[in-house]
N, C-alpha and C positions, 0 to 999 in steps of 0.2 A: 242610090250610092252602092256600088258594087265593088269598087276596087280598094278603098281605104275608110279609115275611120279616124276621126281628129276631135281633140278638145276644141272649144270655142277659140280657144288661146293657149300658148305655150305655159306649162305648168312648171314652176321652179320646185327643186328638191327641198323638202322640208327641212328646216334648220334644228340643230340640237334642241333650241330653246322651244321650237313648236312641238317637238317629240314630248318635251317634259311639261308643256301645257296640255297637251293631249292626253298625258297619263293623269294628269292632276284634274282634267276635267271629266274623264271617265270613271274615276274611282267612285265606287260603289252604285256605278249606273250599268255597268255591264258585269258579266259572270268571269269570275278567276277560273277559266277551264282547266281540269284535271290533268295529271300526267300519269301514265302507266309506265313501271319500269318492267322491262321485259328481258333484260340482261342479254345473255347470249343465244337466247332462243333461237333467232333468226340465223345468226350466225352459224349455230351449229346445223341447223336444218339445210343451210347452203352449202355446208361443208366448208367454211372458212373459219371456224373456231380451232380451238386447241384440241389437239389429239385425245385429250381426256375430257372434252366437253366443258372446260372450263373458261369463264369470261375471262381470266387474266391473260390467256394466250390468243383470245381472238378479239373482237369487238363488241360493243353491248348498244342496246338498242332502248329508246323512250319513246312513246306516243304522246303527243299533245292533242288533247281532244277537243279542237276548236268546234266541231260539230254539236257540241253541247251547248254552244253559245246562244243566247236569244236570236230568234228568227232561224236557227238551225246551220248558222254558218257563221265563220270568221267576219263577214261582211258587216256586222251589227255595228262593230267598234267604230269602223270608219265612216259609216252612215249616220251614227250618232254624233260622234265628234263634228263632222261637217254642219249639222243642224245647229250644235251649240256653240260652234266657234264664229258664227257670223250671222246677223239678222235674217230671219226669214220673211220675205215679202208676203203682202196680203193673199197673194195668188198662189203660195205654198211653195213647193220643192216638184221637181219632175225628174225622172231619171229613166234610163235605158239598161235593159238587162237581160241575161238569159234566163234568170229567175231568182238566183241567190242575193243579189246586189237589189233586186226591186223588192224582195220579201223585207230585206234589212233596211232599205228607205222606207217602207210602208210601215214597218214597225217603229222606227225612229220617229217617224212623223206622227204617228198615233201616241207615242209616248210624250212629243214635244207638244201635242194639241194643234198640228197645223196640217194643211191638205196636202195629199201627195198623189200625183199622176205617174204612172208607171207604163212605159212601153216596152213590149217584149215581142221577140220575134215568134213566127209560127211554128218553131222548132222546139220551143220551149216546152218541158213536161207539162201535163196538167196538174201534175201534184204542185209543182211550183206555182203555176196560176192560181190554185185555189188558197195556197199560202198566201199571196199577195193579196188577193179579195178579203182574205180572213182579217187582215188589219186595216180593213176600210178604206185602202188606196183606190183610185179610178183607174181602171186597167184598160190598155189598148194593145190588142194584138195585130203584130204588123208582118205582111208577107216577107219572108226571106231569113236572114240572119241577123247577129247583133248589129251589125254595121247599120242594116236598115232602119233598126229601132233607134240607134242612136240618131241618125239624121232626122227622125221623127220626134225626138225628144229635143233636139236643138231648134227646130221649128217651134214647136210648143212653146218652148221658153222665150222665144223672139216673140210670138204673137200674144203672149198671155202675161209675160213679166214674170213667170215662175222662175226660181232659182235651179238652175241645173247641178245635180249631184252626180258629177263623172263617177263611173264605176272604179276607175283605177287610176286616173290621170289628174287627180285634186290633191293639192297637198296637205288639206285637212282630212280626206280620207286615208291618204296614206300614212299621216301621223297616227290615226287612230289604228291603222292595222300594226304599225309598229310596238303598240302596247302589248302585243303578243309575244315580241321579242323581249320586252323588257321583263314580263312575267316569266317566260320559261328560262332567264338567267336567274332568277330567284329561285325557281322550282329544281333546276338543273345547272347550278354553278360549276361544273365541271364539265359542261358541254362543251365538244369540238366541233360539231357540224351539223346544220340543221338543214335537212331535206323538207322542200314543200312543193306544192303545186304551182304552176304558172299558167296564167292564160294572158291578161294586158299586163300584169305585172305589179299591181298594187301590194298584194300580199309580201311577195319577195322583196320588193323595195322597202317597205316598213320594217319587215324583221330583219334585212341586212342592214338598214341604218340603226336599228336599235342594238344590234350585235357587233356593229363595227368594233375590231380590236379585241373581241371575247370570242366570236365563233365564226367560222365560214358557213355562209348560206349557200346552198346549192339549188337553183330552180330547175324542175323538171316538167316537161312538156310532153303532150301527146305529139307523136311524129306526123299527125294529122292537122295538128295546130302549132307550128314551130315558131311562133311570132318574135319571141325574144331571142331566139336562137338566130334566126334571119337578120333581126336588128344588130346585134352583137357583130355578126359577120359583115354588115354593111356600115356599120358606124352610126347608124340613125335609124328610127322606125321606119319600117317599109310594108308594104301591103302583102300579105300572103293568102292562098287558098286554106279554108278551114273545113274540117268536118270529124267526123268519127265519134266513139262512144262517149266522150267528155265534152263534146262541142258545145252543149247547153250551158257549162260553168267556164270553160277554158276556151271558147270559140271567140275571141277577139282576134279581127283580121290584122291589127296592127298593134304592136306592143306601145305601151305609153312612154312618152317623153321622160318621165320621172324614173320608170325603171330601165330603160335604156341608158339613161347616164348615170344611174348608180352601178349597174352591169359593167358599162365600159369603165368607170372610174376604179372598181374593185377587180376588173379583169376576170369577170365572170364567165364559165363555160357552162352554159345551159345544157341539159341532158333531156334526150328524146326516147321516148317507150311507145310502144306499140299498144293497140287496143287489146289484144290478148293479154299483155302484161298488166294492164289497167283492171281487167276484169280479174286476173289472177290475185292481185292485191287487194279487190274487195272480198273475194273468197277467202282470203288468208286472214282478212281482218275479223271477218264474221266466223269462220271456223276455230280459229285460235284465241280472239279475244272477245267475241261477241259484240264487235263494233260493226253498226250497220253504215257504213259509208258510201256516199254516192262516188259515181265513177271519178269525178273531179276531187274527191274529198281524198281518194285513195292514190291519187297518181305520185304524189310523194313516195308512198312507200313502193310503188311500182318500179321506182328508180333502183332500189336496193333488190328487189327481186329479179328484175332483168339484168341487173350487174352492170348498170351503165355508170353506177358509181360503186367503187369498191373500198371499202373502209379499210385504213390501216389498222395493224395490229394494236390493242389495246385502245382503239378510237372510242368516245362514246358519241353516239349519233341521236339525233333527236328529229322524228319525223312528225311535222304537224298534218294532222287529219281535219281538213279543213271544212267540210260539209257534210250533212246528211239529208239533204232534201230530195227524198225520193219515196214513191209508193210502196211499201213491202209487200 
């Protein structure tokens, strides 16, 4: 498979009741990840704060540290919710992943005591493969990118009866990711805007659904993986070429049906950043906050550093730092 990637069947957008059930289901089973208030530190550095450096004249920043979640990324929420929401067959579960979703499904499967088989592309970092193996999953490396791993996982599900846990186009997975939005609304009730990285769009869709009517959610994609941007432009998911620094976690060749539906309904404008912007965001997080984000995890912040999103005066911005699965 070289041109596109799809779920076995179309996936509906999860309902408010499904979001509530996911929150109840995951209560006490996943970490309530911390937030760090940085005030106008970044605004002042970029020259967008007040003349006196005060936050009252500029905008302020809060980081939501999802990289401290079980398995090292936000993906643990969606994976565990999917396994708990529906019965798991004797053959267990199967997933395709660039690394983070695979580690999350492997972790969730070990937590639930069911077998897991994970297919990853040959482009996945060795550190992520070791993390998957560490949770006891059966791991298969497939030549190519995420699309090829997804094809192999679908074939495995058809052959064995294992349940496919899609990385971003499964309503239960998206409902699990929505718990991030519910949490941050409690932690930062005056939030105006949430910036986050976007690959296939599960994180974006979940947080946007949770924050509907409370905050605007802005997805930030690598310019080398513009899946949601192209889906919004076309009015439907379309295949794109992918590559670059964050392709291991954000390299879906096609945006999910759920994310596309949410983006179109909200008239969302995805923002694109370059690899140099992502690298700069990683450096900023380490130098200023000692947060060791992987490239995909820092991509939301890159949207601010690259100024593809310009906050308004007095705006409170939350950036989700979504993952840290890399070898220091």
